[in-house]
N, C-alpha and C positions, 0 to 999 in steps of 0.2 A: 703216513706223514700227511698232514693237512697242508695244502697249498692254498694260500689266501690270495684273492684277487688275481687269479690266473687268467689265461686267455679268455677274453669275453667278460672280464671282471667277475668271474665265477670262482667260488671255492670248490676244491676237489680233494679227494684222498687218493694217494698213490701208495703202492706197497713199498716197503723198505727191506731190501735183502739183508739177511743176517750178516754177510760180509761187510756191507756198507755200515751197518750199525756198529760193528766191531771197529771199523776204521774211524768212525766219528767218535767213539768212546776213547780210542787211543789218541786222537787229535786233541780232545778236550783235556786229557791228562797232561798235555804239554803246557796249557795255559791256565786251566782251572778257573775260568771266569765264572762268577756265581750266577750270571743271568744270560750271557751271550755264548752261543756255540761258535760263532765266527766274529770275534771282536776285532775292531779296528787295530791294526798293528803298526801305526806310525812310529811307535817307540821300539819296534822290534817284538819278536815273540816273547821275550822275557818280560816286557812291559804290558803284554796283552791282558793280563789279569786285572789291570787298573783301567782299561779302556772304558770310555763312557758311551761310545757309539759302536754300532755294528760295522763290519767290513763294508765299505762302500762299493759302488759299481766299478770304479777305477781299480780298486784293489782286487776285485774278482777278475777283471779283464787281465790285469798284470799277472796274476797267479795262473790263470788258464793259459795264457801265452807261454809262460815259462814251462808249465807242465807239458804242453804240446811240443815245445821245442826239445825238452828233455827226452820225450818219448819218440822223437823223430817223425812226428806227424806233419805232413805238408799242409793239409787243410786244417785250419785251426778255428774251432768253434766249440761252444759248450757241448754240442751234440757229439762231436768226435772224441772229446775227452771223456 
């Protein structure tokens, strides 16, 4: 996976585990947006295939907070999820 403008405004490549690729493919099957892997979901997941913008920072934070809570994690950050 290519990460653009990462820390220090540098691009880098990181490996993508097969299990992660499988999970991403399954997630895409839910919305099937033609361009975005993580579309904005203001209209709900059923409307995500019509989204014009990607999931924003607030949407990522809300999702991570919910996942951490569902998993029973006390320290909630992208690194713990």
